[in-house]
Kinemage of the C-alpha trace (Angstrom):
@kinemage 1
@onewidth
@group {chain A} dominant
@subgroup {mainchain}
@vectorlist {calphas} color= white
{ca met a 1} P 86.176 50.457 133.522
{ca ser a 2} L 89.580 51.660 132.256
{ca arg a 3} L 91.668 53.831 134.459
{ca arg a 4} L 94.206 56.428 133.070
{ca leu a 5} L 97.438 55.917 134.956
{ca leu a 6} L 100.446 58.144 135.176
{ca ile a 7} L 103.593 56.829 136.617
{ca leu a 8} L 106.262 59.103 138.030
{ca gly a 9} L 109.557 57.417 138.702
{ca ser a 10} L 108.884 54.681 136.157
{ca thr a 11} L 112.565 53.566 135.715
{ca gly a 12} L 113.129 52.782 139.429
{ca ser a 13} L 112.214 49.589 141.222
{ca ile a 14} L 108.598 50.540 142.160
{ca gly a 15} L 108.125 52.016 138.708
{ca thr a 16} L 109.364 48.994 136.628
{ca gln a 17} L 107.357 46.529 138.893
{ca ala a 18} L 104.197 48.754 138.271
{ca leu a 19} L 104.721 48.481 134.581
{ca asp a 20} L 104.841 44.840 134.850
{ca ile a 21} L 101.285 45.043 136.626
{ca val a 22} L 100.065 47.362 133.760
{ca glu a 23} L 101.164 44.853 131.164
{ca arg a 24} L 99.016 42.114 132.990
{ca ser a 25} L 95.932 44.443 133.261
{ca asp a 26} L 93.301 45.195 130.786
{ca glu a 27} L 91.895 48.103 132.999
{ca leu a 28} L 94.992 50.187 133.251
{ca glu a 29} L 95.792 52.515 130.406
{ca leu a 30} L 99.124 54.252 130.657
{ca val a 31} L 99.215 58.003 129.918
{ca gly a 32} L 102.569 59.410 131.003
{ca leu a 33} L 105.901 58.391 132.373
{ca ser a 34} L 108.801 60.220 134.054
{ca ala a 35} L 112.416 59.699 135.526
{ca glu a 36} L 114.965 62.003 137.226
{ca arg a 37} L 117.732 61.469 134.588
{ca ser a 38} L 117.541 57.806 133.279
{ca trp a 39} L 116.281 58.933 129.884
{ca glu a 40} L 117.121 55.936 127.713
{ca pro a 41} L 115.182 53.285 129.707
{ca leu a 42} L 112.280 55.933 129.952
{ca val a 43} L 112.186 56.441 126.207
{ca glu a 44} L 112.094 52.537 125.859
{ca gln a 45} L 109.173 52.272 128.243
{ca ala a 46} L 107.356 55.268 126.414
{ca thr a 47} L 107.822 53.420 123.107
{ca arg a 48} L 106.821 49.847 124.432
{ca phe a 49} L 103.735 51.272 126.072
{ca gly a 50} L 102.606 53.674 123.308
{ca val a 51} L 102.988 56.792 125.584
{ca asp a 52} L 103.304 60.166 123.903
{ca arg a 53} L 104.275 62.342 126.894
{ca ile a 54} L 107.141 61.955 129.169
{ca ala a 55} L 108.943 64.177 131.873
{ca val a 56} L 112.828 64.133 132.713
{ca val a 57} L 113.871 66.099 135.707
{ca asp a 58} L 117.513 66.566 134.907
{ca pro a 59} L 117.498 69.171 132.056
{ca asp a 60} L 120.657 67.577 130.241
{ca ala a 61} L 119.249 64.301 130.293
{ca ala a 62} L 115.858 65.706 128.984
{ca ala a 63} L 117.594 67.345 126.145
{ca arg a 64} L 119.018 64.038 125.101
{ca ala a 65} L 115.736 62.259 125.440
{ca gly a 66} L 114.251 64.929 123.044
{ca glu a 67} L 116.978 64.337 120.486
{ca ala a 68} L 116.687 60.564 120.654
{ca trp a 69} L 112.991 60.280 120.873
{ca thr a 70} L 110.324 61.525 118.237
{ca gly a 71} L 107.475 59.654 119.438
{ca gly a 72} L 106.102 62.491 121.531
{ca glu a 73} L 106.740 65.538 123.926
{ca val a 74} L 109.317 65.760 126.675
{ca leu a 75} L 108.778 67.820 129.649
{ca val a 76} L 111.653 69.274 131.684
{ca gly a 77} L 112.433 69.813 135.226
{ca ala a 78} L 110.298 69.779 138.449
{ca gln a 79} L 107.742 72.099 136.692
{ca gly a 80} L 107.674 69.545 133.957
{ca leu a 81} L 106.610 66.856 136.309
{ca val a 82} L 103.807 69.049 137.688
{ca glu a 83} L 102.705 69.995 134.151
{ca leu a 84} L 102.633 66.282 133.176
{ca val a 85} L 100.333 65.581 136.263
{ca val a 86} L 97.996 68.475 135.554
{ca ser a 87} L 97.754 67.908 131.720
{ca ser a 88} L 97.771 64.172 131.403
{ca gly a 89} L 94.162 63.509 131.994
{ca ala a 90} L 95.189 60.834 134.402
{ca asp a 91} L 92.472 59.396 136.751
{ca leu a 92} L 95.358 57.889 139.050
{ca val a 93} L 98.870 58.926 139.517
{ca leu a 94} L 101.530 56.477 140.920
{ca asn a 95} L 104.170 58.599 142.608
{ca ala a 96} L 107.281 56.388 142.985
{ca leu a 97} L 109.856 59.318 143.156
{ca val a 98} L 112.535 59.195 145.712
{ca gly a 99} L 112.835 61.792 148.423
{ca ser a 100} L 111.410 65.160 149.055
{ca ala a 101} L 111.414 65.681 145.231
{ca gly a 102} L 108.050 63.864 145.340
{ca leu a 103} L 106.140 66.429 147.411
{ca gly a 104} L 105.465 68.904 144.509
{ca pro a 105} L 103.773 66.328 142.218
{ca thr a 106} L 101.860 64.825 145.161
{ca val a 107} L 100.534 68.297 145.920
{ca ala a 108} L 99.707 68.746 142.231
{ca thr a 109} L 97.898 65.455 141.994
{ca leu a 110} L 95.779 65.971 145.019
{ca gly a 111} L 95.162 69.646 144.147
{ca glu a 112} L 93.643 68.462 140.862
{ca gly a 113} L 91.430 65.949 142.697
{ca ile a 114} L 93.295 63.034 141.075
{ca asp a 115} L 93.461 59.723 143.008
{ca leu a 116} L 97.044 59.142 144.258
{ca ala a 117} L 98.929 55.793 144.714
{ca leu a 118} L 101.806 56.879 147.011
{ca ala a 119} L 105.140 55.195 147.207
{ca asn a 120} L 106.826 58.386 148.032
{ca lys a 121} L 106.687 58.378 151.811
{ca glu a 122} L 108.674 61.799 152.043
{ca ser a 123} L 105.659 63.377 150.893
{ca leu a 124} L 103.661 62.455 153.980
{ca val a 125} L 106.807 62.710 156.078
{ca val a 126} L 107.457 66.434 154.987
{ca gly a 127} L 103.990 67.485 154.044
{ca gly a 128} L 102.007 65.860 156.720
{ca glu a 129} L 98.865 67.415 157.607
{ca leu a 130} L 98.803 69.729 154.604
{ca val a 131} L 98.926 66.794 152.115
{ca thr a 132} L 96.112 64.869 153.898
{ca ala a 133} L 94.049 68.065 154.302
{ca leu a 134} L 94.274 68.578 150.549
{ca ala a 135} L 93.131 65.123 149.838
{ca glu a 136} L 90.181 65.657 152.131
{ca ala a 137} L 89.381 68.997 150.441
{ca thr a 138} L 89.393 67.713 146.882
{ca gly a 139} L 88.038 64.349 147.542
{ca ala a 140} L 91.075 62.536 145.869
{ca gln a 141} L 91.829 59.065 147.147
{ca leu a 142} L 95.102 58.482 148.860
{ca val a 143} L 96.348 54.773 148.873
{ca pro a 144} L 99.753 53.835 150.161
{ca val a 145} L 102.329 51.990 148.013
{ca asp a 146} L 104.340 50.125 150.771
{ca ser a 147} L 104.381 46.684 152.118
{ca glu a 148} L 103.742 47.851 155.630
{ca his a 149} L 101.163 50.659 155.114
{ca thr a 150} L 99.355 48.503 152.478
{ca ala a 151} L 99.036 45.838 155.131
{ca leu a 152} L 97.593 48.353 157.743
{ca his a 153} L 95.336 49.857 155.090
{ca gln a 154} L 93.882 46.520 154.044
{ca leu a 155} L 93.732 45.258 157.653
{ca met a 156} L 91.721 48.395 158.711
{ca ala a 157} L 89.396 48.543 155.819
{ca gly a 158} L 85.766 48.100 157.143
{ca leu a 159} L 86.916 48.260 160.817
{ca pro a 160} L 84.265 50.499 162.843
{ca val a 161} L 85.561 53.888 164.348
{ca gly a 162} L 87.421 53.417 167.563
{ca ala a 163} L 88.205 49.741 166.922
{ca val a 164} L 91.912 50.145 166.658
{ca glu a 165} L 94.058 50.304 169.869
{ca arg a 166} L 97.563 50.118 168.258
{ca leu a 167} L 99.415 49.762 164.973
{ca val a 168} L 102.508 47.793 164.612
{ca val a 169} L 104.980 48.417 161.581
{ca thr a 170} L 107.448 45.442 161.231
{ca ala a 171} L 111.131 45.758 160.301
{ca ser a 172} L 113.373 43.272 158.884
{ca gly a 173} L 116.226 44.767 161.013
{ca gly a 174} L 118.261 45.239 157.824
{ca pro a 175} L 121.773 43.997 157.113
{ca phe a 176} L 123.121 44.977 160.507
{ca arg a 177} L 120.418 43.450 162.745
{ca gly a 178} L 121.922 42.242 166.035
{ca arg a 179} L 125.264 44.362 165.701
{ca thr a 180} L 126.045 46.701 168.710
{ca arg a 181} L 126.726 50.358 168.051
{ca ala a 182} L 130.451 49.858 168.287
{ca gln a 183} L 130.210 47.125 165.620
{ca leu a 184} L 128.659 49.559 163.396
{ca ala a 185} L 131.406 52.224 163.329
{ca asp a 186} L 133.402 50.767 160.307
{ca val a 187} L 130.642 49.324 158.134
{ca thr a 188} L 131.255 49.964 154.352
{ca val a 189} L 128.837 51.106 151.718
{ca gln a 190} L 128.838 47.533 150.207
{ca glu a 191} L 127.863 46.025 153.459
{ca ala a 192} L 125.071 48.613 153.999
{ca leu a 193} L 123.589 47.990 150.395
{ca ala a 194} L 123.363 44.298 151.088
{ca his a 195} L 119.620 44.235 152.415
{ca pro a 196} L 118.661 40.597 153.353
{ca thr a 197} L 114.906 40.937 152.075
{ca trp a 198} L 114.218 43.754 149.481
{ca ala a 199} L 116.085 44.783 146.321
{ca met a 200} L 115.638 48.554 146.384
{ca gly a 201} L 117.545 51.918 145.255
{ca gly a 202} L 120.675 53.073 147.149
{ca lys a 203} L 119.044 55.739 149.186
{ca ile a 204} L 116.148 53.576 150.418
{ca thr a 205} L 118.560 50.641 151.151
{ca ile a 206} L 120.702 52.808 153.562
{ca asp a 207} L 117.454 54.064 155.234
{ca ser a 208} L 116.640 50.340 155.948
{ca ala a 209} L 120.084 49.816 157.175
{ca thr a 210} L 119.926 52.787 159.682
{ca leu a 211} L 116.106 51.940 160.309
{ca met a 212} L 115.392 55.533 159.412
{ca asn a 213} L 112.855 54.030 156.889
{ca lys a 214} L 111.017 52.851 159.975
{ca gly a 215} L 110.908 56.198 161.407
{ca leu a 216} L 109.533 57.633 158.125
{ca glu a 217} L 107.057 54.864 158.125
{ca val a 218} L 105.848 55.710 161.678
{ca met a 219} L 105.035 59.223 160.600
{ca glu a 220} L 103.497 58.034 157.368
{ca ala a 221} L 100.996 55.729 159.394
{ca his a 222} L 100.299 58.538 161.668
{ca his a 223} L 99.175 60.789 158.816
{ca leu a 224} L 97.485 58.046 156.709
{ca phe a 225} L 95.406 56.551 159.649
{ca gly a 226} L 95.198 59.502 161.976
{ca thr a 227} L 96.708 57.374 164.831
{ca pro a 228} L 98.588 58.990 167.628
{ca tyr a 229} L 102.432 58.460 167.732
{ca asp a 230} L 102.118 56.761 171.320
{ca arg a 231} L 99.974 54.093 169.629
{ca ile a 232} L 102.315 53.240 166.712
{ca asp a 233} L 105.032 50.730 167.512
{ca val a 234} L 107.961 49.187 165.461
{ca val a 235} L 108.818 45.480 165.864
{ca val a 236} L 111.755 43.625 164.247
{ca his a 237} L 110.577 40.519 162.449
{ca pro a 238} L 113.588 39.121 160.440
{ca gln a 239} L 111.638 36.892 158.219
{ca ser a 240} L 109.583 39.755 156.743
{ca ile a 241} L 106.499 37.640 156.487
{ca val a 242} L 104.320 39.704 158.714
{ca his a 243} L 103.949 43.200 157.195
{ca gly a 244} L 101.712 44.837 159.586
{ca leu a 245} L 99.596 44.260 162.807
{ca val a 246} L 96.519 45.869 164.029
{ca asp a 247} L 95.665 45.488 167.824
{ca leu a 248} L 92.090 45.937 168.387
{ca val a 249} L 90.243 47.310 171.537
{ca asp a 250} L 88.682 43.906 172.398
{ca gly a 251} L 92.199 42.310 172.854
{ca ala a 252} L 92.333 40.638 169.246
{ca ser a 253} L 95.061 41.403 166.810
{ca leu a 254} L 94.941 41.203 162.983
{ca ala a 255} L 98.137 40.520 161.017
{ca his a 256} L 98.716 40.802 157.445
{ca leu a 257} L 101.056 38.028 156.112
{ca gly a 258} L 102.781 37.079 152.806
{ca his a 259} L 106.245 36.626 151.118
{ca pro a 260} L 107.919 39.812 150.395
{ca asp a 261} L 106.893 41.078 147.041
{ca met a 262} L 106.174 44.676 146.257
{ca arg a 263} L 103.964 43.846 143.245
{ca ile a 264} L 101.299 42.972 145.861
{ca ala a 265} L 101.409 46.531 147.493
{ca ile a 266} L 101.517 48.039 143.927
{ca ala a 267} L 98.576 46.143 142.522
{ca tyr a 268} L 96.523 46.812 145.750
{ca ala a 269} L 96.867 50.616 145.119
{ca leu a 270} L 96.516 50.516 141.372
{ca his a 271} L 93.205 48.527 141.396
{ca his a 272} L 91.765 49.731 144.694
{ca pro a 273} L 89.209 48.912 145.918
{ca asp a 274} L 89.106 45.772 143.662
{ca leu a 275} L 91.811 42.936 144.250
{ca glu a 276} L 93.519 41.413 141.127
{ca pro a 277} L 95.566 38.238 140.699
{ca val a 278} L 99.339 38.748 141.231
{ca pro a 279} L 101.772 36.064 140.252
{ca ala a 280} L 103.343 36.309 143.622
{ca arg a 281} L 104.694 33.234 145.618
{ca arg a 282} L 101.995 31.781 147.833
{ca leu a 283} L 102.553 31.618 151.536
{ca arg a 284} L 102.593 28.093 153.200
{ca leu a 285} L 103.208 28.395 156.830
{ca glu a 286} L 104.323 24.974 157.240
{ca glu a 287} L 107.171 25.882 154.851
{ca val a 288} L 108.167 28.717 156.760
{ca gly a 289} L 108.273 27.122 160.039
{ca ala a 290} L 108.817 29.820 162.589
{ca leu a 291} L 108.196 33.577 162.847
{ca thr a 292} L 110.267 35.416 165.310
{ca phe a 293} L 110.109 38.943 166.773
{ca glu a 294} L 112.447 41.296 168.838
{ca pro a 295} L 112.583 44.930 169.981
{ca val a 296} L 114.590 47.572 168.182
{ca asp a 297} L 117.976 48.435 169.681
{ca leu a 298} L 117.673 52.316 169.769
{ca asp a 299} L 121.288 52.774 171.038
{ca ala a 300} L 122.731 51.029 167.786
{ca phe a 301} L 119.902 52.505 165.499
{ca pro a 302} L 119.268 56.051 166.633
{ca cys a 303} L 117.788 57.122 163.559
{ca leu a 304} L 114.439 55.740 164.622
{ca arg a 305} L 114.652 57.624 168.008
{ca leu a 306} L 115.521 60.751 165.968
{ca ala a 307} L 112.613 60.336 163.671
{ca arg a 308} L 110.151 59.680 166.654
{ca glu a 309} L 111.262 62.722 168.359
{ca ala a 310} L 110.927 64.960 165.326
{ca ala a 311} L 107.422 63.562 164.637
{ca val a 312} L 106.357 64.508 168.092
{ca ala a 313} L 107.882 67.953 167.932
{ca gly a 314} L 105.961 68.572 164.831
{ca gly a 315} L 105.920 71.764 162.511
{ca thr a 316} L 108.964 71.924 160.313
{ca ala a 317} L 110.963 69.079 162.316
{ca pro a 318} L 110.152 66.180 160.269
{ca cys a 319} L 111.054 68.198 157.115
{ca val a 320} L 114.395 69.060 158.591
{ca leu a 321} L 115.016 65.444 159.677
{ca asn a 322} L 114.189 64.258 156.132
{ca ala a 323} L 116.527 66.815 154.359
{ca ala a 324} L 119.480 66.225 156.644
{ca asn a 325} L 118.991 62.413 156.188
{ca glu a 326} L 119.003 62.713 152.563
{ca val a 327} L 122.145 64.858 152.501
{ca ala a 328} L 123.850 62.526 155.100
{ca val a 329} L 122.959 59.298 153.218
{ca his a 330} L 124.217 60.630 149.990
{ca ala a 331} L 127.367 61.676 151.617
{ca phe a 332} L 127.714 58.160 153.032
{ca leu a 333} L 127.110 56.589 149.562
{ca arg a 334} L 130.061 58.921 148.251
{ca gly a 335} L 132.395 57.769 150.932
{ca arg a 336} L 132.187 61.305 152.621
{ca leu a 337} L 130.699 60.010 155.809
{ca pro a 338} L 130.933 56.985 158.028
{ca phe a 339} L 127.864 55.029 158.819
{ca leu a 340} L 127.425 56.355 162.405
{ca gly a 341} L 127.976 59.924 160.782
{ca ile a 342} L 124.491 59.862 159.386
{ca pro a 343} L 122.471 60.000 162.657
{ca ala a 344} L 125.221 62.369 164.057
{ca val a 345} L 124.526 64.913 161.058
{ca ile a 346} L 120.750 64.591 161.571
{ca glu a 347} L 120.895 65.288 165.266
{ca glu a 348} L 123.274 68.285 164.757
{ca thr a 349} L 120.924 69.641 162.220
{ca leu a 350} L 117.786 69.142 164.208
{ca gly a 351} L 119.468 70.868 167.198
{ca glu a 352} L 120.344 73.906 165.213
{ca leu a 353} L 116.879 74.253 163.495
{ca gly a 354} L 114.308 74.017 166.121
{ca pro a 355} L 110.626 73.197 164.925
{ca gln a 356} L 108.695 75.945 163.413
{ca pro a 357} L 105.194 76.226 162.566
{ca val a 358} L 103.953 75.049 159.090
{ca arg a 359} L 101.477 77.527 157.669
{ca ala a 360} L 102.070 76.808 153.931
{ca phe a 361} L 104.090 74.543 151.750
{ca glu a 362} L 106.560 77.419 151.334
{ca ser a 363} L 107.421 77.097 155.105
{ca leu a 364} L 108.371 73.421 154.265
{ca tyr a 365} L 110.622 74.396 151.151
{ca glu a 366} L 112.444 76.996 153.265
{ca ala a 367} L 113.041 74.679 156.051
{ca asp a 368} L 114.254 72.037 153.652
{ca arg a 369} L 116.640 74.443 151.979
{ca glu a 370} L 117.992 75.652 155.251
{ca ala a 371} L 118.396 72.040 156.567
{ca arg a 372} L 120.296 70.916 153.523
{ca arg a 373} L 122.632 73.785 153.726
{ca leu a 374} L 123.526 73.252 157.410
{ca ser a 375} L 123.786 69.366 157.229
{ca ala a 376} L 126.103 69.782 154.098
{ca gly a 377} L 128.182 72.009 156.276
{ca his a 378} L 128.194 69.355 159.134
{ca val a 379} L 129.230 66.809 156.354
{ca glu a 380} L 132.235 68.714 155.126
{ca glu a 381} L 133.341 69.528 158.693
{ca arg a 382} L 133.363 65.791 159.463
{ca ala a 383} L 135.167 64.864 156.022
{ca ala a 384} L 137.892 67.469 156.781
{ca ala a 385} L 138.478 66.220 160.193
{ca ala a 386} L 138.659 62.522 159.271
């Protein structure tokens, strides 16, 4: 049976790999695409796949797309994304947007009862209980698109209630694994972007270097699987072969293994509950030889500690953490903030904005705005003092 698929963020790493899977599938029919501002590759994709509706968030880029492309309709801005979701007739939406901008389309998708393949982890970090409650209320299926959460999702499928004792999310350790806090003081943007395992966008790659991505993934696992925070651990695994572990109450552990390839996670979500062939490299343990594991150095990588503290505090704290992190990471990428300034700005912002209860999505948008304002101020103070 054909599934009508809408891809949000189709010009990014996840989006382009998803299109590779669509090209190999007889069951996926593409009905819409979107990008933030990369209008030229977006128009090329729309033309190649015969899509007649696209959305571009940046108004200037949207105008240029409209001038260059006569093959269909161009929707504009954040509202255009939501309109694309609601009016596309999609059975499944892949949300591969980066950052908290993905929350609105996630809410629109689940609110319409449309199944969601979620690569935008910030939707769950920021939206948390409200997002999962919305999925339950409408009956929409929520499947993660992430090597770690795909692993846990697949491992836990079919397990009886109460069978899981602990979840373990693995981390490659990023480009700075083994360095002390003092050795991280002067690292460059170029060094931070040199991830040893994955090829990703700038923001996500820096999150991997600070290990903030693992903090966000702990929150995501909590919301996806309903597991308490004290039963979700992070372990450094440099080979990136084991993507997730599930410890069972009887003492056994289940592990999900494979060479790093995001197409496996993407195909899992797009075809769920079926499995389709993916042209990924097959695992041969005798070729790998050895798998090693080590604890996280929280002194050198305080972002994971800050994320756990915000997660446990709850309310608006995860939203504040995420917003401050986005501001700090972008400042680092622009050379306005040193690497260790990222956790410092986040900690200062969390200290100023205590957790408030979340009664509606508007509470989150207000917390996001205030956190961005405060963290931007902290960035400027540090830049001026440098």
